[in-house]
All heavy atoms as an XYZ file, in Angstrom:
885
protein
N     111.061    102.584    111.873
C     109.785    102.520    111.254
C     109.822    101.375    110.226
O     110.709    101.240    109.429
C     109.473    103.834    110.556
C     108.083    103.908    109.941
S     107.679    105.585    109.635
C     107.517    105.527    107.911
N     108.774    100.573    110.222
C     108.717     99.405    109.401
C     108.032     99.836    108.055
O     107.101    100.589    108.017
C     107.911     98.344    110.056
C     108.151     96.959    109.526
S     107.440     95.756    110.564
C     106.134     95.185    109.481
N     108.557     99.283    106.932
C     107.985     99.528    105.711
C     106.700     98.759    105.487
O     106.443     97.772    106.189
C     108.953     99.295    104.559
C     109.412     97.811    104.335
S     110.699     97.656    103.154
C     109.820     97.577    101.646
N     105.857     99.232    104.597
C     104.614     98.592    104.329
C     104.713     97.308    103.520
O     105.744     97.103    102.807
C     103.648     99.503    103.562
C     103.253    100.716    104.354
C     102.340    101.592    103.599
C     101.905    102.859    104.339
N     101.047    103.699    103.626
N     103.739     96.442    103.545
C     103.765     95.188    102.816
C     103.840     95.478    101.323
O     103.045     96.249    100.764
C     102.458     94.431    103.132
C     102.482     93.039    102.556
O     103.270     92.776    101.629
N     101.642     92.204    103.118
N     104.860     94.970    100.627
C     105.047     95.273     99.267
C     104.143     94.512     98.246
O     104.233     94.670     97.072
C     106.470     94.886     98.913
C     106.846     93.871    100.012
C     105.985     94.185    101.177
N     103.128     93.747     98.811
C     102.244     93.077     97.919
C     101.338     93.965     97.052
O     100.985     93.573     95.950
C     101.353     92.124     98.761
N     101.134     95.203     97.547
C     100.384     96.173     96.731
C     101.085     96.618     95.516
O     100.439     97.166     94.556
C      99.936     97.385     97.607
O     101.177     97.969     98.153
C      99.096     96.924     98.750
N     102.376     96.475     95.511
C     103.149     96.900     94.310
C     102.822     96.167     93.113
O     102.874     96.671     91.967
C     104.701     96.832     94.615
C     105.225     97.710     95.665
C     106.705     97.377     95.918
C     105.074     99.159     95.243
N     102.411     94.945     93.243
C     102.021     94.124     92.055
C     100.815     94.702     91.385
O     100.709     94.714     90.172
C     101.747     92.642     92.481
C     101.301     91.784     91.299
C     103.000     92.058     93.082
N      99.870     95.153     92.218
C      98.649     95.773     91.699
C      98.908     97.152     91.150
O      98.445     97.490     90.037
C      97.593     95.866     92.837
C      96.339     96.543     92.417
C      95.436     95.859     91.533
C      96.043     97.847     92.812
C      94.218     96.511     91.182
C      94.876     98.488     92.410
C      93.967     97.809     91.538
O      92.845     98.438     91.164
N      99.683     97.945     91.852
C      99.946     99.341     91.365
C     100.895     99.419     90.207
O     100.786    100.288     89.371
C     100.550    100.123     92.557
C      99.607    100.338     93.734
C     100.334    101.022     94.914
C      98.348    101.101     93.365
N     101.880     98.507     90.166
C     102.906     98.466     89.082
C     102.954     97.105     88.504
O     103.833     96.271     88.901
C     104.218     98.905     89.656
C     104.210    100.275     90.327
C     104.243    100.360     91.684
C     104.239    101.423     89.591
C     104.209    101.574     92.346
C     104.204    102.657     90.192
C     104.189    102.763     91.567
N     102.055     96.748     87.565
C     102.043     95.333     87.103
C     103.351     94.910     86.340
O     103.651     93.804     86.311
C     100.871     95.325     86.174
C     100.152     96.599     86.269
C     101.010     97.506     87.044
N     104.076     95.904     85.879
C     105.283     95.609     85.062
C     106.577     95.575     85.978
O     107.630     95.535     85.425
C     105.452     96.592     83.987
O     105.636     97.861     84.426
N     106.351     95.527     87.302
C     107.563     95.531     88.178
C     108.294     94.226     87.984
O     107.749     93.146     87.798
C     107.113     95.755     89.630
C     108.304     95.997     90.515
C     106.285     94.593     90.170
C     107.853     96.537     91.982
N     109.614     94.376     88.053
C     110.404     93.140     87.764
C     110.406     92.266     89.027
O     110.183     92.676     90.158
C     111.887     93.615     87.531
O     112.732     93.314     88.570
N     110.503     90.947     88.732
C     110.398     89.973     89.798
C     111.576     90.117     90.797
O     111.394     89.857     92.052
C     110.412     88.529     89.206
C     109.239     88.271     88.385
C     109.379     86.830     87.818
N     108.260     86.598     86.929
C     108.153     85.557     86.111
N     109.155     84.637     86.157
N     107.107     85.362     85.353
N     112.730     90.522     90.309
C     113.855     90.676     91.189
C     113.628     91.856     92.135
O     113.877     91.669     93.343
C     115.110     90.848     90.355
C     115.452     89.519     89.593
C     116.309     91.222     91.220
C     116.549     89.717     88.571
N     113.171     92.884     91.645
C     112.883     94.089     92.461
C     111.788     93.739     93.503
O     112.002     94.113     94.684
C     112.384     95.276     91.619
O     113.366     95.582     90.610
C     112.112     96.489     92.467
N     110.792     93.022     93.108
C     109.720     92.637     94.004
C     110.284     91.700     95.117
O     109.967     91.866     96.297
C     108.605     92.016     93.232
C     107.342     91.753     94.029
C     106.733     93.107     94.591
C     106.298     91.080     93.218
N     111.153     90.770     94.698
C     111.652     89.822     95.674
C     112.529     90.595     96.697
O     112.530     90.275     97.868
C     112.518     88.770     94.947
N     113.341     91.539     96.234
C     114.152     92.345     97.197
C     113.336     93.131     98.109
O     113.645     93.292     99.298
C     115.137     93.233     96.342
C     116.267     92.520     95.695
C     117.133     93.431     94.939
C     118.252     92.634     94.295
N     119.183     93.479     93.491
N     112.227     93.641     97.605
C     111.325     94.466     98.491
C     110.708     93.512     99.572
O     110.592     93.908    100.666
C     110.225     95.164     97.672
C     110.679     96.152     96.744
C     110.716     97.490     97.263
C     111.097     98.506     96.172
N     111.560     99.728     96.717
N     110.195     92.380     99.118
C     109.667     91.410    100.079
C     110.672     90.942    101.131
O     110.422     90.812    102.304
C     109.106     90.185     99.350
C     107.657     90.297     99.034
C     107.222     90.487     97.685
C     106.726     90.183    100.029
C     105.874     90.624     97.467
C     105.420     90.334     99.738
C     104.946     90.526     98.435
N     111.947     90.726    100.637
C     112.982     90.338    101.639
C     113.301     91.408    102.683
O     113.429     91.114    103.831
C     114.226     89.920    100.857
C     115.367     89.403    101.783
C     116.526     88.912    101.000
O     116.620     89.175     99.803
N     117.427     88.225    101.687
N     113.385     92.667    102.168
C     113.613     93.774    103.083
C     112.424     93.946    104.076
O     112.648     94.165    105.312
C     113.793     95.056    102.329
N     111.233     93.745    103.555
C     110.050     93.888    104.418
C     110.015     92.775    105.486
O     109.763     92.943    106.682
C     108.805     93.771    103.590
C     107.519     93.765    104.385
C     106.922     94.736    105.080
C     106.625     92.582    104.580
N     105.792     94.310    105.679
C     105.555     92.941    105.353
C     106.728     91.299    104.065
C     104.600     92.134    105.700
C     105.682     90.379    104.407
C     104.664     90.885    105.294
N     110.349     91.515    105.076
C     110.408     90.403    105.971
C     111.497     90.619    107.022
O     111.319     90.282    108.196
C     110.615     89.103    105.210
C     110.508     87.912    106.075
N     111.619     87.305    106.633
C     109.456     87.167    106.508
C     111.211     86.290    107.413
N     109.916     86.148    107.294
N     112.645     91.081    106.622
C     113.744     91.326    107.578
C     113.275     92.387    108.572
O     113.569     92.219    109.791
C     114.982     91.752    106.857
C     115.656     90.663    106.067
O     115.300     89.546    106.249
O     116.517     90.960    105.215
N     112.647     93.451    108.166
C     112.154     94.446    109.073
C     111.150     93.895    110.084
O     111.114     94.165    111.271
C     111.511     95.650    108.340
C     112.494     96.524    107.679
O     113.737     96.404    107.944
O     112.022     97.389    106.860
N     110.266     93.016    109.561
C     109.232     92.337    110.408
C     109.925     91.447    111.477
O     109.531     91.468    112.650
C     108.311     91.530    109.609
C     107.106     90.926    110.238
C     106.179     91.956    110.806
C     106.414     89.968    109.247
N     110.965     90.730    111.067
C     111.715     89.933    111.960
C     112.410     90.682    113.067
O     112.414     90.280    114.209
C     112.722     89.030    111.220
O     112.049     88.197    110.282
N     113.070     91.839    112.671
C     113.706     92.684    113.625
C     112.688     93.198    114.609
O     113.000     93.319    115.807
C     114.512     93.806    112.942
C     115.641     93.210    112.118
C     114.976     94.858    113.891
C     116.801     92.714    112.960
N     111.548     93.615    114.191
C     110.464     94.129    115.131
C     110.086     93.095    116.082
O     109.909     93.375    117.287
C     109.304     94.655    114.319
C     109.527     95.944    113.598
C     109.999     97.077    114.565
O     109.339     97.212    115.621
O     110.911     97.768    114.228
N     109.950     91.798    115.637
C     109.611     90.712    116.543
C     110.711     90.468    117.508
O     110.446     90.145    118.743
C     109.294     89.466    115.751
C     107.993     89.614    114.928
C     107.725     88.379    114.075
O     108.626     87.585    113.841
N     106.511     88.312    113.551
N     111.977     90.579    117.101
C     113.115     90.413    118.001
C     113.117     91.495    119.017
O     113.422     91.263    120.235
C     114.442     90.368    117.184
C     115.693     90.293    118.008
C     115.711     88.977    118.777
C     116.863     90.400    117.114
N     112.808     92.732    118.639
C     112.754     93.845    119.623
C     111.686     93.537    120.617
O     111.861     93.886    121.827
C     112.523     95.129    118.855
C     113.699     95.638    118.210
C     113.555     97.182    117.851
N     114.804     97.639    117.337
C     114.987     98.112    116.122
N     113.946     98.106    115.283
N     116.169     98.540    115.684
N     110.553     92.997    120.233
C     109.547     92.653    121.197
C     110.019     91.615    122.210
O     109.757     91.739    123.422
N     110.770     90.640    121.737
C     111.343     89.622    122.579
C     112.329     90.271    123.594
O     112.338     89.902    124.784
C     111.985     88.546    121.751
C     112.814     87.481    122.505
C     111.878     86.490    123.234
C     113.810     86.752    121.599
N     113.124     91.181    123.082
C     114.153     91.801    123.904
C     113.451     92.709    124.953
O     113.949     92.795    126.074
C     115.102     92.595    122.999
C     115.946     91.820    122.070
C     116.806     92.760    121.187
C     116.811     90.828    122.822
N     112.386     93.276    124.562
C     111.658     94.166    125.499
C     111.102     93.295    126.639
O     111.159     93.743    127.845
C     110.532     94.901    124.780
C     109.781     95.918    125.602
C     108.688     96.643    124.873
N     109.015     97.093    123.564
C     108.495     96.610    122.411
N     107.549     95.728    122.420
N     108.929     97.109    121.258
N     110.616     92.184    126.350
C     110.050     91.241    127.401
C     111.106     90.708    128.338
O     111.005     90.633    129.585
C     109.257     90.116    126.742
C     108.051     90.653    126.050
C     108.856     89.057    127.788
C     107.311     89.692    125.173
N     112.224     90.273    127.746
C     113.249     89.531    128.524
C     114.348     90.468    129.115
O     115.017     90.098    130.006
C     114.011     88.513    127.599
O     114.625     89.196    126.528
C     113.054     87.473    127.097
N     114.470     91.759    128.558
C     115.492     92.652    129.105
C     116.886     92.284    128.641
O     117.866     92.546    129.344
N     117.016     91.741    127.461
C     118.294     91.363    126.850
C     118.696     92.289    125.735
O     117.871     93.132    125.315
C     118.259     89.855    126.359
C     118.180     88.877    127.501
N     117.251     88.848    128.442
C     119.002     87.847    127.742
C     117.413     87.817    129.250
N     118.476     87.193    128.856
N     119.877     92.036    125.187
C     120.421     92.803    124.041
C     120.842     91.722    123.048
O     121.394     90.679    123.379
C     121.613     93.683    124.489
C     122.162     94.363    123.278
C     121.200     94.657    125.560
N     120.630     91.998    121.729
C     121.081     91.108    120.677
C     122.375     91.642    120.007
O     122.377     92.744    119.588
C     119.995     90.965    119.627
N     123.374     90.761    120.026
C     124.681     91.116    119.447
C     124.874     90.297    118.184
O     124.585     89.107    118.149
C     125.843     90.800    120.390
C     126.026     91.816    121.503
C     125.310     91.804    122.618
C     126.949     92.819    121.274
C     125.490     92.711    123.584
C     127.200     93.738    122.353
C     126.433     93.711    123.443
N     125.414     90.902    117.068
C     125.742     90.084    115.902
C     126.860     89.145    116.263
O     127.702     89.488    117.087
C     126.088     91.125    114.840
C     126.458     92.336    115.598
C     125.654     92.363    116.910
N     127.038     88.048    115.537
C     127.982     87.055    115.886
C     129.428     87.496    115.639
O     130.309     87.120    116.320
C     127.754     85.824    115.038
O     127.909     86.091    113.673
N     129.628     88.456    114.711
C     130.964     88.893    114.471
C     131.532     89.863    115.535
O     132.703     90.197    115.567
C     131.119     89.574    113.065
C     130.219     90.752    112.892
N     128.973     90.668    112.450
C     130.513     92.066    113.141
C     128.382     91.890    112.430
N     129.322     92.726    112.858
N     130.674     90.254    116.479
C     131.091     91.126    117.548
C     131.581     90.297    118.823
O     132.051     90.910    119.775
C     129.964     91.999    117.977
N     131.400     89.029    118.810
C     131.691     88.177    119.981
C     132.804     87.221    119.647
O     133.098     86.845    118.523
C     130.493     87.323    120.349
C     129.242     88.141    120.699
C     128.076     87.218    120.941
C     129.510     89.046    121.937
N     133.597     86.923    120.659
C     134.720     85.962    120.581
C     134.164     84.518    120.445
O     133.038     84.237    120.825
C     135.642     86.034    121.732
O     134.979     85.579    122.890
N     134.947     83.617    119.858
C     134.490     82.217    119.773
C     134.119     81.581    121.097
O     133.223     80.777    121.239
C     135.688     81.520    119.158
C     136.439     82.579    118.402
C     136.210     83.823    119.173
N     134.898     81.915    122.169
C     134.500     81.320    123.519
C     133.107     81.847    124.000
O     132.361     81.084    124.588
C     135.638     81.616    124.483
O     135.733     82.996    124.664
N     132.938     83.098    123.756
C     131.553     83.674    124.176
C     130.468     83.044    123.335
O     129.391     82.740    123.849
C     131.614     85.173    124.087
O     132.697     85.740    124.723
C     130.288     85.792    124.529
N     130.662     82.848    122.055
C     129.746     82.224    121.195
C     129.434     80.765    121.687
O     128.269     80.337    121.632
C     130.176     82.130    119.738
C     130.215     83.494    119.099
C     130.761     83.294    117.676
C     131.102     84.620    116.969
N     131.660     84.405    115.659
N     130.477     80.102    122.118
C     130.284     78.727    122.548
C     129.456     78.668    123.857
O     128.598     77.824    124.030
C     131.649     78.047    122.838
C     131.585     76.648    123.161
C     130.989     75.701    122.104
O     131.155     76.060    120.850
O     130.286     74.759    122.428
N     129.699     79.691    124.723
C     128.939     79.737    125.983
C     127.469     80.064    125.722
O     126.560     79.608    126.450
C     129.480     80.828    126.958
C     130.863     80.465    127.561
C     131.290     81.691    128.330
C     132.775     81.533    128.697
N     133.242     82.817    129.345
N     127.176     80.873    124.750
C     125.851     81.367    124.418
C     125.138     80.733    123.219
O     124.276     81.260    122.669
C     125.909     82.874    124.165
C     126.459     83.662    125.349
S     125.488     83.393    126.726
C     125.103     85.058    127.185
N     125.597     79.552    122.829
C     125.116     78.901    121.659
C     123.636     78.589    121.746
O     122.937     78.535    120.728
C     125.872     77.732    121.236
C     125.812     76.519    122.183
C     126.660     75.395    121.664
C     126.633     74.251    122.628
N     127.494     73.115    122.117
N     123.078     78.416    122.946
C     121.599     78.147    123.062
C     120.837     79.465    122.909
O     119.591     79.351    122.729
C     121.301     77.449    124.383
C     121.468     78.255    125.569
C     122.970     78.192    126.118
O     123.815     77.450    125.583
O     123.269     78.941    127.043
N     121.475     80.611    122.885
C     120.774     81.893    122.815
C     120.959     82.473    121.400
O     120.892     83.726    121.301
C     121.318     82.875    123.868
C     120.988     82.426    125.225
O     120.185     81.609    125.444
N     121.638     83.044    126.187
N     121.214     81.645    120.434
C     121.462     82.100    119.035
C     120.206     82.189    118.268
O     119.259     81.340    118.292
C     122.454     81.097    118.376
C     122.840     81.534    117.040
C     123.835     80.690    116.506
N     123.264     79.315    116.266
C     123.887     78.321    115.798
N     125.134     78.440    115.465
N     123.274     77.174    115.601
N     120.033     83.363    117.520
C     118.870     83.613    116.664
C     119.375     83.996    115.324
O     120.200     84.913    115.246
C     117.957     84.646    117.282
C     117.351     84.257    118.599
C     116.860     85.044    116.298
C     116.546     85.300    119.264
N     118.874     83.389    114.290
C     119.330     83.712    112.918
C     118.152     84.470    112.247
O     117.076     83.959    112.134
C     119.678     82.468    112.151
C     120.182     82.760    110.796
C     120.531     81.528    110.066
N     120.993     81.813    108.706
C     122.284     81.723    108.330
N     123.100     81.265    109.220
N     122.614     82.071    107.137
N     118.448     85.682    111.792
C     117.456     86.448    111.009
C     118.068     86.787    109.688
O     118.989     87.619    109.594
C     117.141     87.772    111.773
C     116.511     87.649    113.138
C     116.301     89.023    113.767
C     115.144     86.962    113.025
N     117.544     86.159    108.667
C     118.129     86.425    107.330
C     119.534     85.795    107.221
O     119.735     84.599    107.553
N     120.468     86.657    106.942
C     121.868     86.153    106.830
C     122.722     86.515    108.052
O     123.884     86.312    108.078
C     122.539     86.766    105.596
C     121.950     86.342    104.331
N     122.080     85.082    103.849
C     121.162     87.000    103.455
C     121.431     84.952    102.713
N     120.833     86.086    102.441
N     122.088     87.121    109.056
C     122.792     87.532    110.257
C     122.402     86.665    111.416
O     121.222     86.399    111.664
C     122.451     89.053    110.591
C     123.251     89.544    111.775
C     122.768     89.929    109.406
N     123.440     86.267    112.176
C     123.235     85.475    113.447
C     123.384     86.445    114.617
O     124.401     87.115    114.711
C     124.162     84.307    113.508
C     124.000     83.615    114.847
C     123.982     83.399    112.345
N     122.341     86.497    115.466
C     122.406     87.333    116.664
C     122.491     86.365    117.880
O     121.930     85.284    117.913
C     121.142     88.161    116.799
C     121.000     89.220    115.775
C     120.303     89.099    114.621
C     121.751     90.441    115.900
C     120.195     90.055    113.636
C     121.642     91.433    114.982
C     120.850     91.262    113.860
O     120.739     92.265    112.939
N     123.215     86.844    118.913
C     123.188     86.198    120.196
C     122.455     87.108    121.188
O     122.872     88.278    121.388
C     124.661     85.947    120.671
C     125.273     84.827    119.861
C     125.957     85.091    118.672
C     125.260     83.546    120.285
C     126.507     84.084    117.923
C     125.870     82.475    119.575
C     126.435     82.770    118.378
O     127.067     81.771    117.652
N     121.463     86.548    121.882
C     120.740     87.273    122.822
C     121.384     87.102    124.179
O     121.509     86.023    124.680
C     119.293     86.784    122.870
C     118.444     87.527    123.916
C     118.627     86.884    121.445
N     121.876     88.267    124.713
C     122.699     88.291    125.926
C     122.066     89.190    126.976
O     121.589     90.258    126.611
C     124.148     88.750    125.548
C     124.754     87.837    124.574
C     124.986     88.876    126.827
C     126.084     88.279    124.051
N     122.029     88.794    128.234
C     121.539     89.690    129.236
C     122.455     90.973    129.377
O     123.640     90.902    129.011
C     121.752     88.920    130.603
C     121.881     87.494    130.204
C     122.419     87.533    128.807
N     121.808     92.086    129.668
C     122.534     93.339    129.664
C     123.691     93.381    130.624
O     124.686     94.119    130.433
C     121.555     94.525    129.894
C     120.639     94.736    128.743
C     119.883     96.061    128.956
O     120.388     97.019    129.535
O     118.755     96.106    128.494
N     123.615     92.644    131.659
C     124.704     92.676    132.684
C     125.856     91.754    132.334
O     126.850     91.652    133.028
C     124.185     92.365    134.100
C     123.453     90.991    134.122
O     123.319     90.316    133.121
N     123.048     90.662    135.275
N     125.763     90.971    131.202
C     126.814     90.024    130.793
C     127.415     90.361    129.465
O     127.799     89.533    128.710
C     126.221     88.621    130.770
C     127.274     87.551    130.360
C     128.260     87.204    131.265
C     127.202     86.983    129.130
C     129.251     86.260    130.861
C     128.211     86.053    128.745
C     129.186     85.691    129.589
N     127.525     91.686    129.105
C     128.070     92.058    127.905
C     129.635     91.949    127.996
O     130.196     92.585    128.844
C     127.628     93.535    127.512
C     126.169     93.545    127.343
C     128.290     94.007    126.192
C     125.577     94.978    127.204
N     130.208     91.108    127.181
C     131.701     90.974    127.212
C     132.449     92.252    126.802
O     131.951     93.115    126.106
C     132.018     89.923    126.134
C     130.680     89.314    125.825
C     129.615     90.287    126.129
N     133.667     92.342    127.321
C     134.460     93.514    127.174
C     134.786     93.809    125.675
O     134.681     94.898    125.208
C     135.854     93.363    127.899
C     136.473     94.669    128.223
C     137.675     94.462    129.103
N     137.522     93.513    130.153
C     138.370     92.553    130.502
N     139.516     92.439    129.919
N     138.142     91.727    131.511
N     135.097     92.750    124.886
C     135.375     92.908    123.453
C     134.168     93.395    122.694
O     134.230     94.167    121.764
C     136.020     91.679    122.796
C     135.058     90.557    122.850
O     134.093     90.517    123.637
N     135.354     89.547    121.999
N     132.962     92.968    123.123
C     131.725     93.425    122.484
C     131.462     94.867    122.855
O     130.911     95.637    121.964
C     130.589     92.568    122.871
N     131.776     95.309    124.016
C     131.640     96.752    124.305
C     132.459     97.648    123.454
O     132.045     98.701    122.977
C     131.977     97.001    125.857
C     130.929     96.441    126.745
C     131.314     96.748    128.197
C     130.335     96.122    129.141
N     130.715     96.358    130.603
N     133.735     97.216    123.223
C     134.616     98.048    122.403
C     134.072     98.035    120.918
O     134.103     99.038    120.228
C     136.024     97.556    122.483
O     136.126     96.268    121.882
N     133.605     96.907    120.438
C     133.040     96.823    119.093
C     131.794     97.680    119.026
O     131.596     98.382    118.018
C     132.613     95.338    118.829
C     132.072     95.170    117.370
C     133.042     95.057    116.326
C     130.759     95.269    117.160
C     132.514     94.973    115.036
C     130.308     95.100    115.878
C     131.168     94.866    114.775
N     130.946     97.731    120.073
C     129.789     98.570    120.045
C     130.081    100.031    119.956
O     129.471    100.804    119.235
C     128.958     98.361    121.344
C     127.791     99.273    121.444
C     126.749     99.174    120.585
C     127.824    100.286    122.389
C     125.678    100.142    120.689
C     126.800    101.191    122.489
C     125.711    101.114    121.600
N     131.189    100.463    120.568
C     131.569    101.871    120.587
C     131.973    102.283    119.158
O     131.730    103.417    118.744
C     132.726    102.164    121.449
C     132.265    102.382    122.913
C     133.345    102.848    123.830
N     133.377    101.964    124.994
C     134.281    101.027    125.253
N     135.292    100.863    124.492
N     134.176    100.346    126.339
N     132.521    101.363    118.373
C     132.937    101.672    116.984
C     131.717    101.531    116.058
O     131.695    102.144    115.013
C     134.046    100.688    116.572
C     135.354    100.903    117.283
C     136.434    100.023    116.712
N     136.026     98.651    116.586
C     136.463     97.613    117.333
N     137.377     97.862    118.259
N     135.979     96.375    117.150
N     130.818    100.621    116.297
C     129.665    100.355    115.360
C     128.396    100.286    116.154
O     127.801     99.273    116.301
C     129.905     99.016    114.678
C     131.222     98.896    113.956
O     131.570     99.689    113.156
N     132.006     97.874    114.320
N     127.876    101.413    116.541
C     126.633    101.411    117.387
C     125.365    100.981    116.633
O     124.398    100.562    117.216
C     126.456    102.851    117.899
C     127.222    103.641    116.935
C     128.362    102.803    116.421
N     125.374    101.018    115.308
C     124.129    100.714    114.561
C     123.996     99.202    114.275
O     123.064     98.787    113.676
C     124.108    101.497    113.236
O     125.275    101.168    112.444
C     124.109    103.001    113.444
N     125.004     98.372    114.600
C     124.993     96.961    114.324
C     124.246     96.179    115.334
O     124.137     94.927    115.157
C     126.449     96.424    114.224
C     127.230     97.111    113.183
C     127.005     96.554    111.857
C     127.927     97.189    110.750
N     127.610     96.706    109.500
N     123.758     96.716    116.379
C     123.127     95.957    117.478
C     121.591     96.235    117.509
O     121.129     97.250    116.983
C     123.689     96.378    118.813
C     125.205     96.067    118.902
C     126.121     97.031    118.434
C     125.597     94.782    119.233
C     127.454     96.697    118.512
C     126.944     94.541    119.296
C     127.891     95.481    118.911
N     120.869     95.316    118.055
C     119.393     95.402    118.173
C     119.091     95.594    119.633
O     119.440     94.715    120.498
C     118.747     94.148    117.672
C     117.266     94.286    117.757
C     119.078     94.006    116.196
N     118.511     96.685    119.976
C     118.068     97.022    121.314
C     116.620     97.065    121.360
O     115.960     97.445    120.391
C     118.659     98.359    121.816
C     120.112     98.292    122.097
C     121.075     98.631    121.209
C     120.554     97.803    123.346
C     122.411     98.634    121.439
C     121.870     97.773    123.639
C     122.818     98.164    122.729
O     124.155     98.094    122.988
N     115.975     96.707    122.516
C     114.558     96.886    122.613
C     114.156     98.405    122.538
O     114.821     99.216    123.195
C     114.175     96.301    123.968
C     115.460     96.274    124.741
C     116.542     96.200    123.716
N     113.109     98.655    121.843
C     112.617    100.064    121.737
C     111.781    100.330    123.035
O     111.128     99.365    123.582
C     111.799    100.293    120.515
C     112.608    100.240    119.252
C     111.810    100.501    118.035
O     110.525    100.557    118.129
O     112.351    100.688    116.969
N     111.740    101.547    123.458
C     110.897    101.963    124.532
C     109.503    101.949    124.030
O     109.178    102.300    122.935
C     111.289    103.373    125.042
C     112.697    103.453    125.571
C     112.874    102.594    126.773
O     111.924    102.515    127.651
O     113.978    102.037    126.958
N     108.598    101.481    124.951
C     107.159    101.467    124.591
C     106.632    102.912    124.624
O     106.943    103.766    125.470
C     106.370    100.665    125.612
C     106.703     99.169    125.539
C     105.824     98.336    126.339
O     104.631     98.718    126.552
O     106.327     97.363    126.878
N     105.871    103.254    123.584
C     105.212    104.560    123.482
C     103.731    104.428    123.571
O     103.185    103.414    123.170
C     105.618    105.276    122.195
O     105.263    104.461    121.096
C     107.138    105.492    122.114
N     103.116    105.463    124.014
C     101.630    105.459    124.108
C     101.041    106.107    122.858
O     100.644    107.262    122.972
C     101.165    106.104    125.392
C     101.595    105.369    126.628
O     101.646    104.096    126.524
O     101.799    105.981    127.678
N     100.988    105.391    121.810
C     100.423    105.985    120.539
C      98.974    105.460    120.390
O      98.819    104.246    120.242
C     101.322    105.649    119.348
C     102.676    106.266    119.410
C     103.469    105.900    118.220
O     102.968    105.179    117.312
O     104.632    106.236    118.145
N      98.058    106.332    120.348
C      96.689    105.967    120.162
C      96.126    106.326    118.830
O      96.427    107.230    118.216
C      95.746    106.450    121.251
C      96.156    105.794    122.603
O      96.588    104.711    122.678
N      95.910    106.598    123.637
């Protein structure tokens, strides 16, 4: 679930610190970017792996499929080309990957 735009916090809490507001905006922007990446993955049928889960040779092969979101670099890889070392990393850290969400019929 994506958080709401934090611009309303300035109106509701005029004394909010600039640092707190900047962190809220950064978190909101990161969530927005991840949602857009999920839309891309849903269309293409790929999976996004963080760069630390891949070997240097795999990164070199996939360098044209690199996407940087904030401070994290993701490599967009087809589901049938997931490297062996990335599969073992996924088993240990399942929350570090971005998968396309299933479409729901919410009206």
